[in-house]
C-alpha positions as CSV (number, residue, x, y, z in Angstrom):
1,M,-4.2,26.6,5.6
2,I,-7.6,25.3,6.6
3,A,-8.0,23.5,3.4
4,D,-4.6,21.8,3.7
5,L,-5.4,20.7,7.3
6,I,-8.7,19.3,6.4
7,Y,-7.0,17.3,3.5
8,I,-4.5,16.0,5.8
9,A,-7.1,15.0,8.5
10,I,-9.1,13.2,5.7
11,C,-6.1,11.3,4.7
12,C,-5.2,10.1,8.2
13,Y,-8.6,9.7,9.8
14,T,-10.9,8.8,7.1
15,M,-8.5,6.5,5.3
16,T,-7.9,4.8,8.6
17,V,-11.4,4.2,9.3
18,I,-12.0,2.8,5.6
19,G,-9.0,0.5,6.3
20,C,-10.6,-0.8,9.5
21,Q,-13.8,-1.7,7.6
22,G,-11.6,-3.9,5.4
23,Y,-12.3,-2.4,2.0
24,D,-10.7,-3.4,-1.1
25,E,-7.2,-2.0,-1.8
26,N,-8.2,-0.3,-5.0
27,A,-11.2,1.2,-3.3
28,R,-9.1,2.9,-0.6
29,N,-6.6,4.1,-3.0
30,S,-9.2,5.5,-5.3
31,L,-10.9,7.5,-2.6
32,F,-7.3,8.7,-1.7
33,V,-6.7,9.9,-5.2
34,I,-10.0,11.5,-5.5
35,V,-9.5,13.4,-2.3
36,T,-6.1,14.5,-3.4
37,A,-7.1,15.5,-6.8
38,V,-9.9,17.8,-5.5
39,H,-7.4,19.5,-3.1
40,A,-4.9,20.0,-5.9
41,I,-7.5,21.5,-8.2
42,F,-8.4,23.9,-5.3
43,K,-4.8,24.8,-4.8
44,V,-4.0,25.3,-8.4
45,L,-7.1,27.6,-9.0
46,S,-5.9,29.7,-6.2
47,G,-3.0,30.9,-8.5
48,A,-0.1,30.1,-6.4
49,V,1.4,27.3,-4.5
50,I,3.4,27.5,-1.3
51,I,6.1,25.0,-1.2
52,P,9.8,24.7,0.1
53,V,12.4,25.1,-2.9
54,D,15.2,22.8,-1.8
55,A,17.0,19.6,-2.5
56,V,14.1,17.7,-1.1
57,S,11.5,19.2,-3.5
58,F,13.7,18.6,-6.4
59,A,14.4,14.9,-5.4
60,V,10.5,14.5,-5.1
61,A,9.9,16.1,-8.6
62,I,12.5,13.8,-10.2
63,F,11.1,10.6,-8.5
64,A,7.5,11.8,-9.7
65,A,8.7,12.2,-13.2
66,W,10.2,8.8,-13.2
67,V,6.9,7.3,-11.8
68,A,4.9,9.0,-14.6
69,L,7.5,7.8,-17.3
70,S,7.1,4.1,-16.1
71,L,3.7,4.2,-17.6
72,L,5.4,4.2,-21.0
73,W,6.9,0.7,-20.5
74,T,4.2,-1.0,-18.4
75,D,2.0,-3.8,-19.8
76,T,-1.0,-3.7,-17.5
77,K,-3.9,-1.1,-17.3
78,K,-3.8,-1.4,-13.5
79,S,-0.5,0.8,-13.7
80,R,-2.4,3.9,-13.9
81,L,-4.2,3.8,-10.5
82,E,-1.0,2.8,-8.9
83,A,0.8,5.7,-10.6
84,A,-1.8,8.1,-9.6
85,T,-1.6,6.8,-5.9
86,W,2.2,7.2,-5.7
87,L,1.9,10.7,-7.0
88,C,-0.8,11.6,-4.5
89,Y,1.5,10.3,-1.8
90,L,4.3,12.7,-3.0
91,Y,1.8,15.5,-3.1
92,L,0.6,14.8,0.5
93,F,4.3,14.8,1.6
94,M,4.9,18.2,-0.1
95,V,1.7,19.7,1.5
96,C,2.8,18.4,5.0
97,R,6.1,20.1,4.7
98,Q,4.6,23.5,5.5
99,Y,3.5,22.3,8.9
100,P,5.4,21.5,12.1
101,M,5.2,18.0,13.7
102,D,3.6,19.8,16.8
103,L,0.6,20.3,14.8
104,L,0.4,17.2,12.4
105,C,1.0,14.5,15.1
106,W,-2.6,15.2,16.2
107,A,-3.6,13.8,12.8
108,I,-1.9,10.5,13.5
109,V,-1.8,9.6,17.1
110,P,-5.2,10.2,18.7
111,L,-7.3,7.8,16.3
112,G,-4.5,5.4,16.3
113,S,-4.4,5.2,20.1
114,I,-8.1,4.6,20.3
115,L,-8.0,1.9,17.9
116,A,-5.0,0.4,19.7
117,A,-7.0,0.5,23.0
118,L,-10.0,-1.2,21.5
119,Q,-7.7,-4.0,20.2
120,V,-5.9,-4.5,23.6
121,Y,-9.3,-4.6,25.3
122,R,-10.6,-7.1,22.6
123,R,-7.6,-9.5,23.0
124,I,-7.6,-9.3,26.8
125,S,-11.3,-9.6,27.3
126,G,-12.1,-11.8,24.3
127,V,-15.1,-9.6,23.5
128,P,-15.2,-8.7,19.8
129,V,-15.0,-5.0,18.8
130,A,-16.3,-4.2,15.4
131,G,-13.6,-2.3,13.3
132,A,-10.9,-2.6,15.9
133,E,-8.7,-4.9,14.0
134,Y,-7.1,-2.8,11.2
135,A,-8.1,-4.1,7.8
136,G,-8.6,-7.5,9.5
137,N,-4.9,-8.4,9.2
138,S,-2.1,-8.4,11.7
139,N,0.5,-7.0,9.1
140,H,-1.7,-4.2,8.1
141,N,-2.5,-3.4,11.8
142,A,1.1,-3.5,13.0
143,A,2.4,-1.4,10.1
144,Y,-0.1,1.3,10.9
145,L,0.5,1.2,14.7
146,I,4.3,1.3,14.7
147,I,3.9,4.8,13.1
148,V,1.3,5.8,15.9
149,T,3.8,4.6,18.5
150,I,6.9,6.3,17.1
151,I,5.1,9.6,16.7
152,G,3.3,9.2,20.1
153,L,6.9,8.7,21.6
154,W,7.9,11.9,20.0
155,M,4.8,13.7,21.5
156,S,5.6,12.3,24.9
157,L,9.2,13.9,24.8
158,N,8.3,17.1,23.0
159,I,4.7,18.1,23.8
160,S,3.5,16.3,27.0
161,P,4.6,13.4,29.1
162,L,0.9,12.4,29.2
163,A,1.1,11.2,25.6
164,F,3.3,8.3,26.8
165,V,0.2,6.5,28.0
166,P,-1.6,6.1,24.9
167,T,1.9,5.6,23.2
168,V,2.4,2.5,25.4
169,I,-1.0,1.2,24.5
170,S,-0.1,1.5,20.9
171,G,3.2,-0.4,21.4
172,V,1.4,-3.2,23.3
173,A,-1.2,-3.5,20.6
174,V,1.7,-3.9,18.0
175,G,3.1,-6.8,20.1
176,M,-0.4,-8.3,20.5
177,S,-1.0,-8.2,16.8
178,K,1.0,-11.4,16.1
179,C,2.9,-9.6,13.5
180,R,6.6,-10.4,14.3
181,A,7.8,-8.2,11.6
182,G,6.1,-5.3,13.1
183,G,7.5,-6.1,16.6
184,I,11.1,-6.6,15.3
185,A,10.7,-3.3,13.2
186,L,9.6,-1.4,16.2
187,L,12.5,-2.8,18.3
188,C,15.0,-1.8,15.7
189,G,13.6,1.7,15.5
190,L,13.7,2.1,19.3
191,I,17.3,0.9,19.5
192,V,18.3,3.5,16.8
193,M,16.5,6.1,18.9
194,Q,18.1,5.2,22.0
195,S,21.5,5.1,20.2
196,I,21.0,8.5,18.8
197,A,19.2,10.1,21.8
198,G,20.9,8.5,24.7
199,G,21.2,10.7,27.7
200,I,18.2,10.8,30.1
201,Y,15.9,9.0,27.7
202,A,18.2,5.9,27.5
203,G,16.2,4.2,30.1
204,L,12.9,4.9,28.4
205,W,14.0,3.5,25.0
206,W,15.6,0.3,26.6
207,A,12.6,-0.3,28.6
208,A,10.2,-0.1,25.5
209,A,12.7,-2.2,23.7
210,I,12.6,-4.9,26.5
211,V,8.9,-4.9,26.4
212,V,8.8,-5.3,22.6
213,S,11.3,-8.0,22.8
214,A,9.6,-9.9,25.3
215,R,6.3,-9.9,23.4
216,I,8.0,-11.2,20.3
217,I,9.4,-14.0,22.2
218,A,6.2,-14.7,24.0
219,T,4.2,-15.5,20.8
220,R,5.8,-18.8,20.3
221,E,2.5,-20.6,19.6
222,D,2.4,-19.1,16.1
223,W,5.8,-20.0,14.8
224,A,4.5,-23.0,12.9
225,G,2.1,-20.9,10.9
226,K,4.7,-18.5,10.2
227,A,7.1,-21.2,9.0
228,R,4.3,-22.5,6.6
229,T,4.3,-19.1,5.0
230,A,8.0,-18.7,4.7
231,S,8.4,-21.0,1.7
232,Q,5.6,-18.9,0.0
233,R,7.5,-15.7,0.7
234,I,10.7,-17.2,-0.5
235,M,8.9,-17.9,-3.8
236,F,7.7,-14.4,-4.1
237,Y,11.1,-12.9,-3.2
238,S,13.0,-15.3,-5.7
239,A,10.7,-14.4,-8.4
240,A,11.1,-10.7,-7.7
241,L,15.0,-11.1,-7.8
242,S,14.6,-12.8,-11.2
243,M,12.4,-10.1,-12.7
244,I,15.0,-7.4,-11.3
245,A,17.9,-9.4,-13.0
246,K,16.1,-9.4,-16.4
247,R,15.3,-5.5,-16.3
248,P,17.3,-3.9,-13.6
249,L,17.6,-0.4,-14.5
250,Q,14.0,0.7,-15.5
251,G,11.9,-2.0,-14.0
252,W,8.8,-3.6,-15.5
253,G,6.1,-0.9,-14.6
254,L,3.9,-0.4,-11.8
255,N,1.6,-3.4,-10.8
256,M,3.5,-5.7,-13.1
257,Y,4.8,-8.1,-10.4
258,R,1.3,-9.8,-10.0
259,K,1.1,-10.2,-13.8
260,L,4.7,-11.4,-14.5
261,L,4.6,-13.8,-11.2
262,P,3.2,-16.9,-12.9
263,D,5.8,-17.0,-15.6
264,F,8.7,-16.6,-13.2
265,Y,7.0,-19.0,-10.8
266,S,6.9,-21.8,-13.5
267,S,10.4,-21.4,-14.5
268,P,12.6,-21.0,-11.4
269,K,16.4,-20.8,-11.8
270,S,17.8,-22.0,-8.3
271,A,17.6,-25.5,-7.0
272,W,15.8,-24.5,-3.8
273,F,13.3,-22.6,-5.9
274,R,12.7,-25.7,-8.0
275,K,12.2,-27.8,-4.8
276,V,9.5,-25.7,-3.4
277,S,7.9,-25.2,-6.9
278,A,7.7,-29.0,-7.4
279,R,4.9,-29.1,-4.7
280,T,2.6,-27.3,-7.2
281,D,3.9,-28.9,-10.4
282,G,5.6,-25.6,-11.3
283,K,2.3,-23.8,-11.0
284,E,1.7,-20.8,-8.8
285,G,0.0,-22.0,-5.6
286,T,-1.6,-18.6,-5.0
287,T,-1.9,-15.1,-6.4
288,T,-0.4,-12.1,-4.7
289,H,-0.9,-8.5,-5.4
290,R,2.5,-7.7,-3.8
291,V,5.9,-9.0,-3.2
292,H,5.5,-8.6,0.4
293,N,8.9,-6.7,0.3
294,D,8.6,-3.0,-0.6
295,H,12.4,-2.9,-1.4
296,L,12.2,-5.6,-3.9
297,E,8.7,-4.4,-5.3
298,I,9.9,-1.0,-6.2
299,M,12.9,-2.3,-7.9
300,V,10.8,-4.7,-9.9
301,E,8.4,-2.0,-10.9
302,L,10.6,1.0,-11.2
303,G,13.9,-0.5,-11.5
304,V,17.1,0.2,-9.4
305,V,17.0,3.6,-10.8
306,G,13.6,4.3,-9.4
307,Y,14.6,2.8,-6.1
308,L,17.5,5.0,-5.7
309,L,15.5,8.1,-6.7
310,F,13.0,7.2,-4.1
311,A,15.7,6.7,-1.5
312,E,17.2,10.0,-2.5
313,I,14.2,11.9,-1.1
314,F,15.0,10.9,2.4
315,Y,18.9,11.4,2.0
316,F,18.2,15.2,1.5
317,I,15.9,15.5,4.6
318,P,17.9,17.0,7.7
319,S,19.0,14.3,10.0
320,S,17.2,13.8,13.3
321,P,16.5,11.2,15.9
322,I,12.8,10.9,14.9
323,L,13.6,10.8,11.2
324,W,16.0,7.9,11.6
325,T,13.9,6.1,14.0
326,L,10.9,6.2,11.6
327,L,12.9,5.3,8.5
328,V,14.7,2.4,10.2
329,T,11.4,1.1,11.6
330,M,9.7,1.3,8.3
331,A,12.7,0.1,6.2
332,V,12.7,-3.1,8.4
333,M,8.9,-3.5,8.3
334,A,9.1,-3.2,4.4
335,T,11.4,-6.3,4.2
336,A,8.4,-8.4,5.1
337,F,5.4,-6.3,4.0
338,F,4.3,-3.4,1.9
339,P,3.6,-0.3,4.3
340,L,4.5,2.1,1.8
341,R,2.1,0.9,-1.0
342,E,-1.5,1.3,0.4
343,V,-3.0,4.4,1.6
344,H,-4.3,3.3,5.1
345,M,-0.6,2.7,6.2
346,A,1.3,5.0,3.7
347,A,-0.6,8.1,4.4
348,P,0.4,8.5,8.0
349,F,3.9,7.8,7.1
350,W,4.1,10.4,4.5
351,V,2.4,13.0,6.9
352,A,5.0,12.3,9.5
353,I,7.9,12.5,7.1
354,G,6.7,15.6,5.5
355,A,6.4,17.3,8.9
356,I,10.0,16.1,10.0
357,S,11.4,17.3,6.7
358,G,10.0,20.9,7.0
359,G,11.6,23.5,4.9
360,V,11.3,27.2,4.3
361,P,7.9,27.8,2.2
362,V,8.1,30.0,-0.9
363,A,5.0,31.3,-2.8
364,I,5.3,30.5,-6.4
365,A,2.6,31.8,-9.0
366,I,1.2,29.3,-11.3
367,P,1.0,30.4,-15.0
368,T,-2.4,30.0,-16.7
369,A,-1.1,27.3,-19.1
370,V,0.1,25.2,-16.2
371,Q,-3.1,25.7,-14.3
372,I,-5.0,24.2,-17.2
373,I,-2.6,21.3,-17.5
374,A,-2.7,20.6,-13.8
375,V,-6.6,20.8,-13.6
376,A,-6.9,18.5,-16.6
377,V,-4.5,15.9,-15.1
378,S,-6.4,16.1,-11.7
379,L,-9.7,15.6,-13.4
380,A,-8.4,12.7,-15.4
381,A,-7.2,11.1,-12.2
382,I,-10.6,11.6,-10.6
383,C,-12.3,10.1,-13.7
384,L,-10.1,7.1,-13.2
385,A,-10.6,6.7,-9.6
386,V,-14.3,7.0,-10.0
387,T,-14.4,4.4,-12.8
388,V,-12.6,1.9,-10.6
389,L,-14.8,2.5,-7.6
390,I,-18.1,2.1,-9.5
391,S,-16.9,-1.1,-11.1
392,L,-15.9,-2.5,-7.6
393,C,-19.3,-1.4,-6.2
394,F,-21.0,-3.5,-9.0
395,Y,-18.6,-6.5,-8.5
396,N,-19.0,-6.5,-4.7
397,V,-22.8,-6.4,-5.0
398,A,-22.8,-9.2,-7.6
399,I,-20.8,-11.8,-5.5
400,R,-23.5,-11.3,-2.9
401,A,-26.4,-11.7,-5.5
402,K,-29.0,-14.1,-4.6
403,T,-29.9,-15.3,-8.3
404,P,-27.7,-16.0,-11.2
405,E,-29.6,-13.5,-13.3
406,E,-29.1,-10.8,-10.9
407,K,-25.2,-11.8,-10.6
408,A,-24.8,-11.7,-14.2
409,A,-26.4,-8.3,-14.8
410,L,-24.3,-6.8,-11.9
411,L,-21.1,-8.4,-13.4
412,K,-22.0,-6.9,-16.8
413,G,-22.2,-3.4,-15.2
414,A,-18.7,-4.0,-13.5
415,L,-17.2,-4.9,-16.8
416,R,-18.7,-1.7,-18.4
417,F,-16.5,0.4,-16.2
418,D,-13.5,-1.9,-16.0
419,P,-13.7,-4.1,-19.1
420,Y,-10.2,-5.7,-18.7
421,N,-10.3,-6.7,-15.1
422,T,-9.3,-10.4,-15.1
423,T,-11.3,-11.3,-12.0
424,F,-14.4,-9.7,-13.3
425,L,-14.0,-11.7,-16.4
426,A,-13.2,-15.0,-14.9
427,T,-16.2,-14.5,-12.5
428,A,-18.6,-13.5,-15.3
429,V,-17.6,-16.6,-17.2
430,A,-18.2,-19.0,-14.4
431,T,-21.6,-17.3,-13.9
432,M,-22.9,-17.2,-17.5
433,W,-21.1,-20.6,-18.7
434,N,-24.2,-22.1,-20.2
435,V,-26.4,-19.0,-20.5
436,D,-24.5,-17.0,-23.2
437,P,-21.5,-19.1,-24.6
438,F,-20.6,-16.6,-27.2
439,L,-20.2,-13.8,-24.6
440,C,-18.2,-16.1,-22.4
441,G,-16.0,-16.9,-25.1
442,S,-15.2,-13.3,-25.9
443,Y,-14.7,-12.7,-22.1
444,L,-12.2,-15.5,-21.9
445,D,-10.3,-14.3,-24.9
446,R,-10.1,-10.8,-23.4
447,A,-8.9,-12.2,-20.0
448,T,-6.2,-14.2,-21.7
449,K,-5.0,-11.4,-23.8
450,T,-5.1,-8.7,-21.0
451,Y,-4.3,-10.9,-18.0
452,D,-3.5,-8.8,-15.0
453,G,-2.5,-11.4,-12.4
454,S,-5.6,-11.3,-10.2
455,V,-6.4,-14.8,-10.7
456,K,-4.0,-17.9,-11.1
457,K,-3.0,-18.0,-14.7
458,W,-3.2,-21.8,-14.9
459,E,-6.6,-21.9,-13.6
460,L,-7.6,-19.3,-16.1
461,E,-6.0,-21.5,-18.9
462,A,-7.8,-24.6,-17.5
463,Q,-11.2,-22.5,-17.6
464,V,-10.5,-21.6,-21.3
465,K,-9.6,-25.2,-22.1
466,A,-12.7,-26.5,-20.5
467,F,-14.9,-23.9,-22.1
468,R,-13.5,-24.7,-25.7
469,G,-14.0,-28.3,-25.0
470,N,-17.7,-27.8,-24.4
471,H,-18.5,-24.9,-26.7
472,A,-17.5,-23.5,-30.1
473,E,-14.7,-20.9,-30.0
474,P,-15.8,-17.4,-30.3
475,V,-15.6,-15.9,-33.7
């Protein structure tokens, strides 16, 4: 039990703090995979696991198998870390099913309330507070705090009315984050809760809903900025729908959206897509690592089959007001963002859902052969995550290097650990353009063949064309 609670606390507290420091997405996910794999090894070597044996667990197992199978039809090496992260979410969910919400809510609400209070203070006073703005992005901020707010409301009704104070602060912070999707999602969740719970709590839910609505309406000054991003989101969504139409059942594989986007961006089907695309001559105006819609992204990467298997997990969880409130809120938020895809937002969600789903734990002995396989898989996941972390460390130091020689040496170090990362390769070429033409030529050739979508494809092609116009092609 102690090991489980330490693991859950690390996932909720440490990953939250890391999120506040704005670390790279892959760095956060890698750390989460390492922590989860270490915990899994500890549990497996104990000789037995304690899990509920029910429809929810079987649904989790089926979806996990589908995620693993998706590696067979993916076409990017980045799928491996993404698959490992998904499997770790499911593992965290299963661990949390053994413990009640009365216990696990303390892993979510206290730190979130503190961060919310710092953000409210920062916005009211104008005094900057280091680390208060979650991941430096209002969308990340709101996606995290709506979970804190909903679980805080549950605490105020089931544990102590005093929890309502930090909960209100969290809700205010969501409104002050300038993320309308977060405010609307929280509003929808509160309305659902009021509709289900009703009774003596009706006034509470409606009061909260009115506050959130007022805040959404009050932030009129940012509508122009949101309108400017709307056309970009439309492009992302249209490209995603086109991908789904071409491979609806099994999808393209995890992390394939970013790689496929340039091809679908430059050959849109609909008239309105062509009109927007004309502004950039049919070239992608930006890169994106996400669709900014979890529903579409899951269907792009895992197909409609994968999406239904994912939804099936929640279908078997016993219905309750808090379950529907949390699911509706996250489902609405997921229409405009990716709260289920990155650990600093997804981990608190899976902890809460695990506690809500409950179940009757059963001790299951683990055969020696299964132990060996499980430990081997966990060690492989650790090696993968550590490799990604080391390569990112080299790269992050390299882009801050003061001399070209130092930068080139560090980039070579990054490429030793992640030799197919398109960003690393393109940056190395720009750094060593005239120093080592032969090496740059091989880098560009590799970047073209193993393109992962992390840089604009047309810019990479322009870089290749310019290089070949000034240097002999690599042998």
